N, C-alpha and C positions, 0 to 999 in steps of 0.2 A: 346182552341178555334182555335188556328192556325192550329193544327193537324187536327181537324174536317174539317176546311175550305180547307186544302190541300187535304184531302181525297175526299171531295166533288168535287173539281175541277178535280182531277184525274179520278173519276168515270164519270163525265160529259164528259170529253175529250174522254174517252174510248167508251162511248155510242155514242158520236157524230161522231166518226171516220167512214168515209164511207168505205165500203168493196167493193170488186169486185162484179159486178152484176152476180148472178148465172144464166146465160142465154146463149143462143146461138146467135151468130152474124154472118152475112155474111162474109165469109173469102176471102180475096184477097191476091194473091201471089205478094208480093211487088216487087220482082226481075223482074217478068214478065212485070211490068209497067215501068221499067227503061230502058234507052238506053243501048246499048251493052257495052260502056266503063264503065258505072256505075255497070253493072252486073259483069264485070271483077273485079272491085274494091271490090264488095261484096264477091267475091270468095276468096279474100286474107285474110279474117278473118273467124272465126268460132263462131257460136252461138251469133250473134250480139244482142245487146240491145240498146234501146234509153236512153240517159242520159240527153239530153237537147233538147227542142222543142221550137221554137219561130216563129215569123211571121214579115214580112215587106211588103212594097208595091209590091215587086217582087214575093212573095209567101211564102213558108214555109222553115224554116231552121232547119235541124235535125242533131244532133251529135250522132253517134253510137260508141260503143266500145264493147269489149267482156264481157260476163256475169261474168267471174271469177275476173274481176278487183275489187279490194278491199277485196278479199278473202286472208286471211293470209297464206293459204296453197299454193297460186299461186307460181309456180316455174319458170315461164318464165321470161326472163330478159327484154323483150320488150313487149309493149302493143300497139295494133293497134287502130287507131281512123279513122273514116270516117265522113267527113262533107258533107252534101248534101244540095243543094239549089234547091228546088222543085217549079217550077211555078204552080200556082193554076190551070190553065186551061189545061196545057199539061205536064204531068209528063214525057213524052218521051224527054223533053228538059232539064231534070235534069242534073246539073253539080255536080261532086264529087271531093273531095280532100282527099287523103289518106296519113297518116304518122304513123310512129312508135315512141313511147316515152319510157322512162325508166320505168321499173317496180317499181321503188321507188315511182311512182305515187300512189301506193296502200296505202301508209301511209298518204295520203292527201285526201282532197275532190276531187270530179270530176272536170275537167277543168271548169273554169268560162267562161260564154259566154254573151256578150252584143251585141244585134242586133239592128241596126238602118236602115233607108231607104237608107243611103249612104254607109254603110259598116257593116261588122260584125267583132267582136273582140273575140279572144280566148286566154285564159291564161292557160298554162300547163307547164309541166316540161320536159326538154330535157333529152338526154341519160346520162348527167352528174348530173342530179338532180337539175339543175338550172332553173330559171324562163325563159320561152320563150313566147313571144307575137307574135301572128299572126293577121294581118289585111287583110281580104279578101274582095275584091271589088265585086259588083254585076256581073261583067263580068268574075269573077273567078281569076283575078290577085291577087297575094298574096305577101305581104311583111312581113318579120319577124325581130325580134330584141331580142337579148339576154340581160337579166338584171342579171348580175352575183353577184352583191354586196348588194342585199337587196330584201325584199318582194315587190311584185308588186300588184297594185290595178287597176282594170278596172274602167274607168269613162264613161262619156257620149260620148266623142269624142276622146278618146285615153287611154293610160296607164300611170300611175304615180308610181314612185319609190323613196323612200328615200335612197340615196346613203350613206351607212354606213361609207365609207372611207372619203368622202369629206364633208358630212353633207348637201349636196345640194339636192333639190327635182327636179327630172327629169320628164318632161312631153313629151311623144312621141305621135304624132298625126297620125302615120302611114307612114309619109314621112320624118319628121325631128324632132329632139328633142330640147327642150328648158330647160335650167337649171336655177333654182332660188336659190339665197342665202337667207336663212332665219335667223332671229335673234335668234331663239330658238336653244338650244343645241340639236343635234340629239338624245341624250340619253333621252330627255324629250318628244320626239314626239312619240305618240302612233300609229297612222295610217294616211295615206294620200289617197286622191282621187281627182276627178275632176268633175265639173258640168258646162255645158255651156261654156267649154273652159277655165274655171277658176279653179286653183288649190287650194285645202284646206288641212289643217292638223288638227288633234285632239291631244292635248297634254295629259299628264298623269293627269293633274288637271281637265280634262273634258272641256277644253276651245277650241272652234272651231275658227280657224284663216283662213282668206282669204289671198292668196299669190299673189303678183304682183311684177313688177320690182322695184317699189318704197318702198316695204317692206311688213310687215305682219299687218293685221287689224283684231282685235277681232270681231267676228260675234255674238257669243252667248256663254253662259256658262251653262253647265249642272248643276253646283252647284246652280246657281240662279234659274234655272227651277225647280229643285227638291226641293229647299228650299221653293219656292212659292207653290208647290203642297203639301208640307208636313206641312204647318202651323198648321193644326188641328190634326196632328198625335200625338198619346199619347206617343210614344217612341221617344227618341232623334234621330236626323238625322245624318247619317254618312257623312263625307266629301267625295266628289267624288274621290279625289286623293288617298283615302285609299281603294277604292273598288277594288275587285280582278279582275274585267273584264270590259273593255271598248272597243268599236269598232266604226269605221267610215267606211261606205261603200256607194256606189252609186247604185241606182236601180230606173228605171222608172221615169226619169226626176227629180230626187230629191236625196238629201243626207239623209242618215239615221244614227243616232247616238244611240248607245246602251250602257248603263251602267247597264246591268241586273245582279243583285247580290241578293242572298236570304236575305242579311242583309239590304236591303233598307227600312225596316220597312213598307212593303206593297206598297211602291211607285216604282213598277217595270214597266217601260214602255220604249218604243222606242220614239225617237224624229225624226220627219221628217222636213227637211229644204229644201224649194224650190228655194232658192236664195234670198228670201225676207222675208218670214214668216216661223215660226215653228209651228208644231202641236205635242202635246204629246199624247201617247197612254198608259193609265194607266193599262189596262187589259191584257197586254202581260206578260206571265209567264217568270220568270227568265230563261236565257239560253244563250249559246254561239252561235254567228252567224255562220251558216253553208253554206247557199246558198240563192239566191233570183232571181226572174225573174219577168218581166212585163207581165201582161195579156193583151190580145187583147181588153178587155172591160175597160181598163185603171186602173184596180185594180192591186195590188202588192202582190206577194206571197213571204213570208220570212220563211225560215226554221231555227229554233233554237234548239240546243241540250240542254237537261237538264244540268244544271250547279250547281256545289257545290264547295265552296272554298277549298283550299288545307288543311285548318285546319280540323282535324277529326270532323265529325258530324254524327249523325245517319241518314242513308239513307234507306228509306223503299222501297223495291221492285226494279224493273228494271228502269234504266234511259232511257228516250225516246227522240226522236226528234219530235218536233211539228211544223206543218205548219200553218201559219197564212195568210189568204187571206184578205187584207186590202183594203176596198173600200172607197168611199168618206165619208160615214157615218156609215159603218159597219165593223166589224171584225169577220170573220169566222175562226174556228180552227178545227184541227183534229190531230190524231197521225200519223206522217209521215210514219212510217214503215207499217202501216196497210191500207194506202190509195194509190190508184193509183194516180200518179202525174197528175194533170189536167192543161191544158192550154185552156183558154176560148178565142176562136178565134174572130176576128173582126166582123164576120157575126153571132156570137152567137153559132156556133158549138163548142162542147166540145171535145178536143183531150186529150186522156189519154195515159200515158206510164208508164214504171216501172212495167209492169205486166208480168206474166209468159206466155210464148209461142208466144207473139206478140211483134212487134216493137212499134206499137201504134194503137189506135182505135179512130174512129170518131163517136160521137153521134150528129146527125144533129138535127136541129130545128123541123123537121117533125117527129122525134121519131125513125128514122131508125139508125141502128148501123152497122158500117163496121169495121172489124179488118184487119190489114195489117201485115203479117208475111212473113217468108221465108219458102217456101215449103220444102226446103232441111232440115230444122230443125224440121219438124213435123214427129214424128214417125208413127202416125196413123192419117189418114184423114177421115172425115165423110161427105158424100154427101146425100142430100135430094132433090129429083126431080132435079138432075143434078147440084145442087148448093152446093158448099163447105161451111161448117160452122165450126166455131171455138168456143170452150168453154174456160172459164177461167181456168179450170182444164181439160186438154186434155184427151181423151179416151186412155186407155192402155190395154194391154193383160195380163191376169192372169188365169192360169190353162185352157188355150185354149178358154177363153171367153174374149170379149171386154167389159170393164166396162166404164160407162159414168155417169155423175152427174144426179141425179134424176130430179131436177128442170130444168136443162138445156135441157134435152131430152124432158121433158114434154112441155116446152114452145115451142120448135121447132115443136112438133107435135100438137100444138094448144090445149093442155090439161090443166086442172086445177089440182092443187095439194093441198091436205089437210093432216095435221099431227095430230095424236092422240096417245100419249103414245107409240111412236116407230112404229106405223102403218101408212104407207103412202098410200094414195088413189089417184090414177091418173085416171082422167075421161076426155074423149073427146067424140065426136059425134059417134065414132065407137065402143066404149066399155069402160070397166073399169078394172083396175088392182090394186090389193092391195098387199103390201109387208110388211113383218115384218122385220124391219131393225135390230132389236136386235137379232133375231134368224135366219136370212137369209132364210126366208120362203116366198113363193108366194101362193096366194089363187087361186085355179083352181076348177071350178065346185063345189063351196061352201066347198071345202076341202083345208086345208093348206098342202103344200108339201115343203120339204127342197130343196133349190137350190143347184146345184152341185158346185157353186162358192160362196164364202162368200161375203156378202155385207160389205163394209168397208168405213172408213172415210179417205179422203185424202185432205189435205190442207183446212179442214173445209167443204168439200163437201161430201155428201153421194153418193157413187159410187155403181151402180148396173149393172148386166149383161144386155146389151142393147137389145139382142135378145128377151128375155122374155117380156120386156116392149113393144117393137115394135109389136111383134106378137099378144099380148093381145089387142092392139089397132088397129089391122088389117092393119098393115103397112108392105108391102113387104120389106124384108131385106135379103141381102146376102153379103158375104165377098169376096173381090177381093184380092187374095193373092199376085198377081204380083204388084199391086199398093199399097198394104197395106192400103186398104181403106174399110170402111163400106159404102155400097150402099143401100139407102132406097128410096122407091117410094110410093106415096100416093095412 
């Protein structure tokens, strides 16, 4: 029964995972919208990608790095990062901060980022592989602090570290540090963080303590919470202290506690603590905490990696990362690798990143979609009536033909697409074109003719020679070899 339920959940997640929209969107050259000093900073890296996107009262906060970060084959010893603070109304006033970090970064997750209206916090690794914290003010002033003796956690108003040498918990607010002596032995403390200027720690027994100058105060016990939730469970309940994985972290004005373990007899959930009350989430699949961020609509996104204990056990298929978007009364989920990362803005616009060829895109409430990329990274550009457009899988040249995704070009030209056993029919007000995607043939004058370039699948998109489609739909098209651009006119 458990195996059937596990497979059902897996299939549900797979089907629920959002994919990139197979469409064309208005393309904006991001660098052209930036001031000269930021354009110079952009020129210091190659093939930038967005790894963090957030928002505060001053505008948007975007963290960029190079695409090969995290690639095991990466040989470079340093990794560039670029932090941009973009005012909503005038992108020409964007400020940028550039720095290089050690390539040992690739062994860890991307830098953690917490953004408030007063400051933004970044946690990354310096050239010695030690934790470095940066606090950047809205005016661009930056202060940094090195934490050499332990792991660091970002909280709401600063950074917290358990000093492994002294056993003290250190809280740094960007200007000064405060040290707390705790009653617990540092070998029993699992993780530390901060909420509303108050420091907390989680011990191996699953107990959450609040720390102050006067001592430690027990706030809640995961053991009690799980025991309460599992009273009707048919299988015996495991003690929290024996679980393989526990974690405490801060996100979106709350603390989150995770004891996600496949042996919790079905009682797998996160616990949210807002400083006064806790809420349990029973329908969160077991996993290791990977990343989290606050959404502009007050929901919280949390990424968990599939987790199995060290003890050998049968594992079916590939292990995944899953993203959970937790609202006031809802939990949405998807497979993280197959979904563009979404940030829901304060005005309802949806910003997406983690996609091929673009830094990020914005889907506005009125239905329009704009993609922002770097023209220097686009091998082939496509214009329709003097407007540049971007596809999720960009056009490319093969055998002297430019190939483009079927549905993307159809949507751009205002055409409808239907599929029937490998035959795709594209219709707009100017004409009709039929393609046999299995045999790379096109129908002309009621006769099927073989194309001189094979139709192929790339990244899940059916790619076809653009000229044949455009001409069949009576669209003027020509190739600008100097600009390496396809030019189309209605």
